N, C-alpha and C positions, 0 to 999 in steps of 0.2 A: 630684441631678445624675447623668445617665447617664455611665458610664465604660466605655470599650471593653475588650475582652478583653486586648489588649496592655498597657494601662495597669494593669489589675488584676494581671497577672503581674509587672509591674515593681514595683508597690507591695510585693509579698511579699519583695522583696530588701532592703527598707529597714526598719530598726528605728526607728520614730518616736520612741521614748523615749531614743534614744542620741545623743550628740554624737560625731561622727567626726573623726579627724585629717584634715587636708586631702587627703592622698594617698588615704586610704581613701574619703573622700567622693567624689572625682572618679572613682575606679575604679568606684564604685557607679553614679554618674551615667552613665558610659559603658556599663556593663552593662545599665542600665535603659532606655537609649535604643533604641527599637525601631521608630522611624519609618523610612520608606523614603527619607529624605533626611538630609543631614548636619546634625543638629540643632545649634542654637546653645546654648551653655552660659551660663547667667545666674547672677548673684550678687545676693542681696537682703540688705542689711545694715540692721538696725533699730538706731537710735542713741538714746542717752539724752539727747536734747536736745529743745528745743521750737522747731520751725521758724517759729512765729508771731512769735518775737523776732528782730530783726535781728542781735543779738550772738550768736545761737546757730545761725546759718546754716552749713552745711557744703557747700562747693562748690569744684570745681577741675577740673583736667584732667591726664591722664597718658598717655604713650605706653606701651602695654603691650609687654613684651619680645617677644611673638610675635604682636602684632596681635590682631584680633578674628576674622579669617577672612572678613571681609566688606569689599569695597572700597566706600567711601562716595563718593557724588557731592558735589562741592564747588562752591558758587556764591561768586564773589568780587566784591565791590563795590570798585572803585578807579577812579582817574582814567584817561582813555584812554591816556595815555603809559605806563601800567604794565600794560595789558591783556596784552601779549605775555609779560611777566614771569610773570604769574599762570598763563597757559596753558602756558608752558614748565615750570612747577613741577608741572603736572598738574591744574589747575583744569578742571572740566567746563564751567562757564559763567562768563562775566565780563561785567560791565556797570556802568552807572551809573544815572542817572535813568530811562533807557528801560527798564531791568530792573525798576525799582520799578513803573512803569506796567504792565509785562507781568504782574507778580505781582498787582497790584490789579485789573486789568481782565480777565485771562485765567485767574486762579487757577492760576498756574504754580508747581508744587511738585515738580518732578522733580530734587530734590537732598536730601541728608541733613544737610549742614552749610553754614552761611553765614559767610563771613569778610569783614571790611570794614576798610579803612584808616581811621584816626581822622578824616581830613579828609572822609570820606564819610558819617559818622554823622548829619550834619544831614539828608541825603537819606534814608538808611536808616531814620531815626527815624519816618518816615511809615508804616512797615510794622509798628510796634510792636504794634498790636492784631491784626495778621494773623499775624506770625511768633512773637510772644510766647507765645500759648496752645499753639503747636506745639513750643515749646522750641527754636526756630530763630533767635531774635534774637541777633545777635553781642554779645559782652560781653568786657570786658578780663579778667575773672576766669577765663574759659574759654580765654583766649588767642586769641579769634576777632575781637577788635578790636586790630589790630597794624599797625605800619608795615612789618613784615617779612612780607609776604604769601607769599613763596616758601617760607620756613621753615614757616609755619603750614600751608600746603597740603601740603607734603611730610610733615609730622608726622601730619596727619589721614589721609593716604593710607597711612602706615606703621602705623596702628592707634591713633591718639590718641583717647581717649574722654573725655567729660565726665561727672563724677559730681556729683549734687546731690540734696538732700533733697526728697522729695515732701511733701504735706500731712500724711501719717501718720508722718513722721520716718523714712522708709525710703529707702535709696539702691538703685536698680535699675540694674544694668550688665551688658552682655554681656562675657564674658571669653574667648571663643574658640568653637571648634567641637568636637563629639564626636571628630572625626578627629584633633584635636591630640594626643590621648593624655594620660596622667596628668601626666607631667613638665612639659610646656608649660603645662597648665592650672594646676598648682600655682604655677609661676613667675609667671603672669599674676595669679593670685589674690593672691599675696604682695605683688606690686607695688601692686595696687589697695588692699589692706588697709593697707599701710604709708602710702600717700598719704592715706587717710581718717584714720588715726591722727594724722599730722602736721598735718592740717587741723582738729584738735580745737579748738573755740572755748574761750577762757579762761573763758567764762561757764558752760560745761558742768559740771554737778555729778554726783557719783555714778558709777555704772557707765556707761561711754561706749558700748561695743558691747554691746547687749542680746541680739542674736541674729544669726546669719548662716546663710542657707540657700542652697544651690545646687540647680539643676535644669536639665535639658535642656528644649527647647521643648515636648515632649510628655510628659516624664517626671515622676515624683514628686519632691518636695522632699527634700533630704538636709541635715540640720543639721550645721554645722561647729563644732568646738571651737576658739574663738578665744582661749582663755586665754593662750596663748603670745604672741599679738600684743597683746591688750588689756592 
């Protein structure tokens, strides 16, 4: 794989054999970020569970203390009498059955999160095969199927993120921007790790957090010592 000059210089800053304390890790991530844009800082947490088993799923949502640095577009499915409520809370798009048709016929995907009231799930269910693979299907576990649409929209706009295992038992989440600085990144990291630990399935055996790596969009990975958390 070809690696650019900036990446190769950034790699030299990181000791691949070492586990860094969170503050050290994010300081390195910031120093190694050399792109000409404000890179997103990501967290990749490998867990000692098996996502193939329903009783070992790890999934939830959390409002990060400092948000993610990105304003996400929200689509809300609700009855017509609640459209204005959703818009007043900050929703970018609101609709019902007509929005389902728009998505199915026009491949409309100009949004990052989908929220639905429980009484709309019969309609939204038609989109399962379209929204599901994209990770956009509303679900009660993520707080995106709720009667309280105003609160849901405001939390998402404030930096609420969903965390969930992928097929390789890793959780991937954005936790801010390089411009946040070390302190805010550490606070966001701590909030997410604490939430993941609280979501530990009863069926999980052995070491729960196997590894934790952070990186910026274009930067090298930095391993974090999670011993204090795990």
